[in-house]
LOLOMI-824114 format. One record per residue: residue number from 0; residue in one letter; x, y, z of N, C-alpha, C, O in turn. Coordinates in pm, whole numbers, plus 32768, in hexadecimal, padded with zeros to 4 digits. Example, Ala and Ser with C-alpha at 12.3 -4.5 7.8 and 13.67 -1.06 7.14 Angstrom:
! residues 2
<num:0; residu:A; n_xx:8527; n_yy:7DC7; n_zz:830C; ca_xx:84CE; ca_yy:7E3E; ca_zz:830C; c_xx:8528; c_yy:7EB6; c_zz:830C; o_xx:8590; o_yy:7EB4; o_zz:834E>
<num:1; residu:S; n_xx:8505; n_yy:7F1F; n_zz:82C4; ca_xx:8557; ca_yy:7F96; ca_zz:82CA; c_xx:850A; c_yy:8003; c_zz:8313; o_xx:853D; o_yy:8072; o_zz:8324>
! end
This chain:
! residues 64
<num:0; residu:M; n_xx:9174; n_yy:6036; n_zz:12C2; ca_xx:91CC; ca_yy:5FF0; ca_zz:12C5; c_xx:920D; c_yy:6042; c_zz:127D; o_xx:91D1; o_yy:6068; o_zz:1218>
<num:1; residu:K; n_xx:9283; n_yy:6071; n_zz:1293; ca_xx:9303; ca_yy:60B6; ca_zz:1219; c_xx:934E; c_yy:608F; c_zz:1220; o_xx:9377; o_yy:6076; o_zz:1291>
<num:2; residu:V; n_xx:93A6; n_yy:6064; n_zz:119B; ca_xx:93CD; ca_yy:602B; ca_zz:116E; c_xx:9457; c_yy:6077; c_zz:1118; o_xx:9434; o_yy:607A; o_zz:10A2>
<num:3; residu:R; n_xx:94D4; n_yy:60AE; n_zz:1125; ca_xx:94F3; ca_yy:6116; ca_zz:10AE; c_xx:95B4; c_yy:60C8; c_zz:10A5; o_xx:95F6; o_yy:6076; o_zz:10E6>
<num:4; residu:Y; n_xx:95BF; n_yy:60F5; n_zz:1069; ca_xx:9674; ca_yy:60EB; ca_zz:1032; c_xx:969C; c_yy:617E; c_zz:0FC4; o_xx:9682; o_yy:6195; o_zz:0F4E>
<num:5; residu:D; n_xx:96DC; n_yy:61C2; n_zz:1023; ca_xx:9719; ca_yy:6229; ca_zz:0FE9; c_xx:97A8; c_yy:6244; c_zz:1018; o_xx:97D1; o_yy:6261; o_zz:1088>
<num:6; residu:A; n_xx:97F0; n_yy:622F; n_zz:0F94; ca_xx:9892; ca_yy:6234; ca_zz:0F99; c_xx:98E2; c_yy:61B6; c_zz:0FC8; o_xx:9955; o_yy:61E0; o_zz:0FD3>
<num:7; residu:D; n_xx:98DF; n_yy:6126; n_zz:0FEE; ca_xx:9913; ca_yy:60F4; ca_zz:1020; c_xx:98BE; c_yy:6128; c_zz:10B2; o_xx:990E; o_yy:6153; o_zz:1106>
<num:8; residu:I; n_xx:983C; n_yy:612C; n_zz:10DB; ca_xx:9809; ca_yy:6132; ca_zz:1173; c_xx:97AA; c_yy:6106; c_zz:1176; o_xx:9758; o_yy:615F; o_zz:1161>
<num:9; residu:L; n_xx:9750; n_yy:6055; n_zz:1190; ca_xx:96E5; ca_yy:601D; ca_zz:1190; c_xx:96C7; c_yy:6058; c_zz:11FA; o_xx:9720; o_yy:607C; o_zz:1249>
<num:10; residu:Y; n_xx:961B; n_yy:6076; n_zz:1218; ca_xx:95BE; ca_yy:60C7; ca_zz:128B; c_xx:9573; c_yy:608D; c_zz:1280; o_xx:9521; o_yy:6094; o_zz:1224>
<num:11; residu:I; n_xx:9574; n_yy:6027; n_zz:12F2; ca_xx:949E; ca_yy:6010; ca_zz:12F7; c_xx:9445; c_yy:6026; c_zz:137F; o_xx:945B; o_yy:5FEC; o_zz:13E9>
<num:12; residu:S; n_xx:93DE; n_yy:6084; n_zz:1368; ca_xx:93E5; ca_yy:608A; ca_zz:13CF; c_xx:9322; c_yy:604D; c_zz:13EA; o_xx:92CC; o_yy:602B; o_zz:1398>
<num:13; residu:I; n_xx:9320; n_yy:6056; n_zz:145E; ca_xx:926D; ca_yy:603C; ca_zz:1452; c_xx:924E; c_yy:60AD; c_zz:1472; o_xx:922E; o_yy:60E8; o_zz:140B>
<num:14; residu:E; n_xx:9242; n_yy:6107; n_zz:14EA; ca_xx:921F; ca_yy:617E; ca_zz:150E; c_xx:926B; c_yy:61C2; c_zz:1547; o_xx:92D2; o_yy:6187; o_zz:1569>
<num:15; residu:E; n_xx:925F; n_yy:627B; n_zz:1576; ca_xx:92C6; ca_yy:62BD; ca_zz:15C8; c_xx:92F7; c_yy:6276; c_zz:1631; o_xx:92D2; o_yy:6227; o_zz:1687>
<num:16; residu:V; n_xx:9365; n_yy:62B6; n_zz:1604; ca_xx:93ED; ca_yy:6280; ca_zz:16C7; c_xx:940D; c_yy:62BD; c_zz:1720; o_xx:93EF; o_yy:6335; o_zz:1717>
<num:17; residu:E; n_xx:9449; n_yy:629B; n_zz:1787; ca_xx:946E; ca_yy:62E4; ca_zz:17C2; c_xx:94EF; c_yy:631E; c_zz:1805; o_xx:9519; o_yy:6387; o_zz:1837>
<num:18; residu:D; n_xx:9526; n_yy:626C; n_zz:17E0; ca_xx:9573; ca_yy:6289; ca_zz:1812; c_xx:95E5; c_yy:622A; c_zz:1797; o_xx:95AA; o_yy:61E3; o_zz:1745>
<num:19; residu:M; n_xx:9673; n_yy:622F; n_zz:1792; ca_xx:96B7; ca_yy:61C6; ca_zz:173B; c_xx:9742; c_yy:617E; c_zz:1782; o_xx:9786; o_yy:61C8; o_zz:17C9>
<num:20; residu:D; n_xx:975D; n_yy:6120; n_zz:1777; ca_xx:97EB; ca_yy:60E4; ca_zz:17A4; c_xx:9811; c_yy:609F; c_zz:1729; o_xx:97C4; o_yy:6070; o_zz:16D6>
<num:21; residu:E; n_xx:98CC; n_yy:609E; n_zz:1726; ca_xx:98E5; ca_yy:605F; ca_zz:16CD; c_xx:992D; c_yy:5FE8; c_zz:16EB; o_xx:9993; o_yy:5FE1; o_zz:1730>
<num:22; residu:L; n_xx:98F0; n_yy:5F8B; n_zz:16B2; ca_xx:9939; ca_yy:5EFB; ca_zz:16EC; c_xx:99BD; c_yy:5ED1; c_zz:16A9; o_xx:99DB; o_yy:5E61; o_zz:16D3>
<num:23; residu:G; n_xx:99F4; n_yy:5EEC; n_zz:1674; ca_xx:9A58; ca_yy:5EEA; ca_zz:161D; c_xx:9A67; c_yy:5F3B; c_zz:15C1; o_xx:9A14; o_yy:5F8F; o_zz:159D>
<num:24; residu:E; n_xx:9ADA; n_yy:5F27; n_zz:1592; ca_xx:9B3E; ca_yy:5F83; ca_zz:14F0; c_xx:9AC6; c_yy:5F86; c_zz:1468; o_xx:9AB1; o_yy:5F2F; o_zz:1414>
<num:25; residu:D; n_xx:9A88; n_yy:6003; n_zz:147B; ca_xx:9A0C; ca_yy:601D; ca_zz:1450; c_xx:9987; c_yy:5FDA; c_zz:142B; o_xx:9949; o_yy:5FC6; o_zz:13C2>
<num:26; residu:I; n_xx:996A; n_yy:5FB4; n_zz:14F2; ca_xx:9912; ca_yy:5F64; ca_zz:14C5; c_xx:989C; c_yy:5FCC; c_zz:1567; o_xx:98AA; o_yy:5FCB; o_zz:15E1>
<num:27; residu:F; n_xx:9848; n_yy:6007; n_zz:151B; ca_xx:97FB; ca_yy:6045; ca_zz:1597; c_xx:9760; c_yy:600F; c_zz:1595; o_xx:971E; o_yy:5FD5; o_zz:153F>
<num:28; residu:V; n_xx:974B; n_yy:602F; n_zz:15F6; ca_xx:9699; ca_yy:5FCB; ca_zz:1610; c_xx:967A; c_yy:6055; c_zz:16A5; o_xx:96AF; o_yy:6082; o_zz:170B>
<num:29; residu:E; n_xx:960A; n_yy:6061; n_zz:1653; ca_xx:956B; ca_yy:6111; ca_zz:1679; c_xx:9537; c_yy:60DF; c_zz:16C3; o_xx:950C; o_yy:6070; o_zz:16A2>
<num:30; residu:Y; n_xx:9516; n_yy:6117; n_zz:1765; ca_xx:94BD; ca_yy:6096; ca_zz:17C1; c_xx:943D; c_yy:613A; c_zz:17A2; o_xx:944B; o_yy:61A2; o_zz:1763>
<num:31; residu:N; n_xx:93C7; n_yy:60FD; n_zz:17F9; ca_xx:9352; ca_yy:6194; ca_zz:182A; c_xx:933B; c_yy:6193; c_zz:18A8; o_xx:9392; o_yy:615C; o_zz:18EC>
<num:32; residu:K; n_xx:92FB; n_yy:61B2; n_zz:18CF; ca_xx:9304; ca_yy:61E1; ca_zz:1967; c_xx:9325; c_yy:6146; c_zz:19DC; o_xx:9361; o_yy:6141; o_zz:1A47>
<num:33; residu:E; n_xx:92EF; n_yy:60F0; n_zz:199D; ca_xx:92CA; ca_yy:6099; ca_zz:1A14; c_xx:939A; c_yy:602A; c_zz:19DC; o_xx:93D1; o_yy:5FC7; o_zz:1A0C>
<num:34; residu:R; n_xx:93B3; n_yy:606A; n_zz:198E; ca_xx:93FE; ca_yy:6023; ca_zz:1969; c_xx:9408; c_yy:5FAE; c_zz:1917; o_xx:946E; o_yy:5F6B; o_zz:1905>
<num:35; residu:K; n_xx:939B; n_yy:5F9E; n_zz:18E8; ca_xx:93BB; ca_yy:5F4E; ca_zz:1851; c_xx:93DD; c_yy:5F55; c_zz:17E4; o_xx:93D2; o_yy:5FC5; o_zz:17B1>
<num:36; residu:I; n_xx:93FA; n_yy:5F1A; n_zz:17B6; ca_xx:9438; ca_yy:5F20; ca_zz:172B; c_xx:9427; c_yy:5F62; c_zz:16A1; o_xx:9451; o_yy:5F13; o_zz:164C>
<num:37; residu:M; n_xx:93F8; n_yy:5FD6; n_zz:1668; ca_xx:93AE; ca_yy:600E; ca_zz:15F2; c_xx:9400; c_yy:6010; c_zz:15A9; o_xx:93D1; o_yy:602B; o_zz:153A>
<num:38; residu:G; n_xx:94B2; n_yy:5FF9; n_zz:15A6; ca_xx:94BD; ca_yy:6042; ca_zz:14FB; c_xx:9523; c_yy:5FE5; c_zz:150A; o_xx:9522; o_yy:5F96; o_zz:1569>
<num:39; residu:I; n_xx:959F; n_yy:5FE8; n_zz:1493; ca_xx:961B; ca_yy:5F9D; ca_zz:149B; c_xx:9659; c_yy:600B; c_zz:1422; o_xx:961B; o_yy:6035; o_zz:13C0>
<num:40; residu:E; n_xx:96B6; n_yy:601F; n_zz:143C; ca_xx:9717; ca_yy:606E; ca_zz:13AD; c_xx:9778; c_yy:6030; c_zz:13C5; o_xx:97A2; o_yy:6013; o_zz:1435>
<num:41; residu:I; n_xx:97C0; n_yy:6007; n_zz:1329; ca_xx:983E; ca_yy:5FB5; ca_zz:131B; c_xx:9890; c_yy:6018; c_zz:1295; o_xx:9878; o_yy:602F; o_zz:121E>
<num:42; residu:W; n_xx:98F0; n_yy:603B; n_zz:12EC; ca_xx:9933; ca_yy:605D; ca_zz:1265; c_xx:99B2; c_yy:603B; c_zz:1236; o_xx:99DA; o_yy:5FDD; o_zz:127B>
<num:43; residu:Q; n_xx:9A08; n_yy:605B; n_zz:11DE; ca_xx:9A08; ca_yy:5FE9; ca_zz:1158; c_xx:99AF; c_yy:5F90; c_zz:114E; o_xx:99C1; o_yy:5F27; o_zz:118C>
<num:44; residu:A; n_xx:9947; n_yy:5F9E; n_zz:110A; ca_xx:98E9; ca_yy:5F05; ca_zz:113A; c_xx:994D; c_yy:5ED0; c_zz:10D3; o_xx:9998; o_yy:5E77; o_zz:10FC>
<num:45; residu:R; n_xx:995E; n_yy:5EFD; n_zz:1041; ca_xx:997A; ca_yy:5EA8; ca_zz:0FD4; c_xx:9A01; c_yy:5E41; c_zz:1029; o_xx:99F6; o_yy:5DC9; o_zz:100F>
<num:46; residu:K; n_xx:9A5A; n_yy:5E5D; n_zz:1070; ca_xx:9AB7; ca_yy:5E16; ca_zz:10D8; c_xx:9A52; c_yy:5D74; c_zz:110F; o_xx:9A5E; o_yy:5CFB; o_zz:10F8>
<num:47; residu:Y; n_xx:99EF; n_yy:5DCE; n_zz:1161; ca_xx:999B; ca_yy:5D64; ca_zz:11B0; c_xx:994E; c_yy:5D4A; c_zz:1171; o_xx:996E; o_yy:5CD8; o_zz:1193>
<num:48; residu:V; n_xx:98EE; n_yy:5D39; n_zz:1121; ca_xx:9854; ca_yy:5D20; ca_zz:1121; c_xx:9843; c_yy:5CCC; c_zz:1080; o_xx:9812; o_yy:5C5D; o_zz:1069>
<num:49; residu:I; n_xx:987A; n_yy:5D25; n_zz:102A; ca_xx:989C; ca_yy:5D30; ca_zz:0FB3; c_xx:98C1; c_yy:5C89; c_zz:0F9D; o_xx:986B; o_yy:5C40; o_zz:0F6B>
<num:50; residu:P; n_xx:9930; n_yy:5C5C; n_zz:0FBF; ca_xx:9974; ca_yy:5BA9; ca_zz:0FA0; c_xx:9907; c_yy:5B6E; c_zz:1011; o_xx:9933; o_yy:5B00; o_zz:1032>
<num:51; residu:E; n_xx:98BD; n_yy:5B7E; n_zz:103D; ca_xx:9887; ca_yy:5B00; ca_zz:10AF; c_xx:9821; c_yy:5AC5; c_zz:1039; o_xx:981D; o_yy:5A53; o_zz:100B>
<num:52; residu:I; n_xx:97BF; n_yy:5B54; n_zz:1011; ca_xx:973A; ca_yy:5B61; ca_zz:0FC6; c_xx:9761; c_yy:5B26; c_zz:0F43; o_xx:970B; o_yy:5AFB; o_zz:0EF7>
<num:53; residu:L; n_xx:9800; n_yy:5B23; n_zz:0F21; ca_xx:97F0; ca_yy:5AEE; ca_zz:0E82; c_xx:9832; c_yy:5A28; c_zz:0E96; o_xx:9847; o_yy:59D3; o_zz:0E3F>
<num:54; residu:K; n_xx:983C; n_yy:5A24; n_zz:0EFA; ca_xx:987D; ca_yy:5982; ca_zz:0F67; c_xx:97FA; c_yy:5934; c_zz:0F6E; o_xx:97F4; o_yy:58BA; o_zz:0F5E>
<num:55; residu:F; n_xx:9765; n_yy:59A5; n_zz:0F91; ca_xx:96DA; ca_yy:595A; ca_zz:0F8B; c_xx:96D8; c_yy:5956; c_zz:0F17; o_xx:96D8; o_yy:58DE; o_zz:0EFB>
<num:56; residu:I; n_xx:96D5; n_yy:598D; n_zz:0EC2; ca_xx:968A; ca_yy:5980; ca_zz:0E16; c_xx:96DE; c_yy:591C; c_zz:0DE1; o_xx:96A3; o_yy:58B4; o_zz:0DC5>
<num:57; residu:K; n_xx:9766; n_yy:5920; n_zz:0DC9; ca_xx:97DF; ca_yy:58A4; ca_zz:0DA9; c_xx:978E; c_yy:582D; c_zz:0E0A; o_xx:97C0; o_yy:57CF; o_zz:0DCC>
<num:58; residu:V; n_xx:9748; n_yy:57F5; n_zz:0E5D; ca_xx:971F; ca_yy:578A; ca_zz:0EA5; c_xx:96C4; c_yy:5767; c_zz:0E6E; o_xx:96B0; o_yy:56FD; o_zz:0E33>
<num:59; residu:A; n_xx:9644; n_yy:5817; n_zz:0E8E; ca_xx:95B3; ca_yy:57DF; ca_zz:0E23; c_xx:95AB; c_yy:57B3; c_zz:0DA5; o_xx:953B; o_yy:5786; o_zz:0D8E>
<num:60; residu:K; n_xx:9616; n_yy:57AD; n_zz:0D1D; ca_xx:95FC; ca_yy:57C7; ca_zz:0CBB; c_xx:963A; c_yy:5713; c_zz:0CA6; o_xx:9627; o_yy:56D3; o_zz:0C3F>
<num:61; residu:M; n_xx:9688; n_yy:56DC; n_zz:0D29; ca_xx:9699; ca_yy:567A; ca_zz:0D16; c_xx:965B; c_yy:5625; c_zz:0D4E; o_xx:967F; o_yy:55B0; o_zz:0D48>
<num:62; residu:M; n_xx:95CF; n_yy:5657; n_zz:0DA7; ca_xx:95A5; ca_yy:5608; ca_zz:0DB8; c_xx:9504; c_yy:55E0; c_zz:0D64; o_xx:94A4; o_yy:559E; o_zz:0D8B>
<num:63; residu:G; n_xx:951A; n_yy:561E; n_zz:0CFB; ca_xx:94BA; ca_yy:562E; ca_zz:0C9A; c_xx:947E; c_yy:5684; c_zz:0C9E; o_xx:9427; o_yy:5697; o_zz:0C49>
! end
C-alpha cells in the first residue's frame, strides 16, 4: 500500500490501477481490471480530510 500527500492531494493506492471514476467534486476512485477498488484520490484534502482527523483526535483526548 502506498499513501502520499502532495500539494493538498491525498493519494492512497493498494496496487496498479486500470481505470478511475470521479465520485464527487475532488474525490476519485481507482479500479483494477476486475473493477475492484485499488486506490482513492482526494483533492483539497485540507478541506475534507484534515477537519475529520482533528475531530477524532479531540474525541480521543477527551476519552482519555
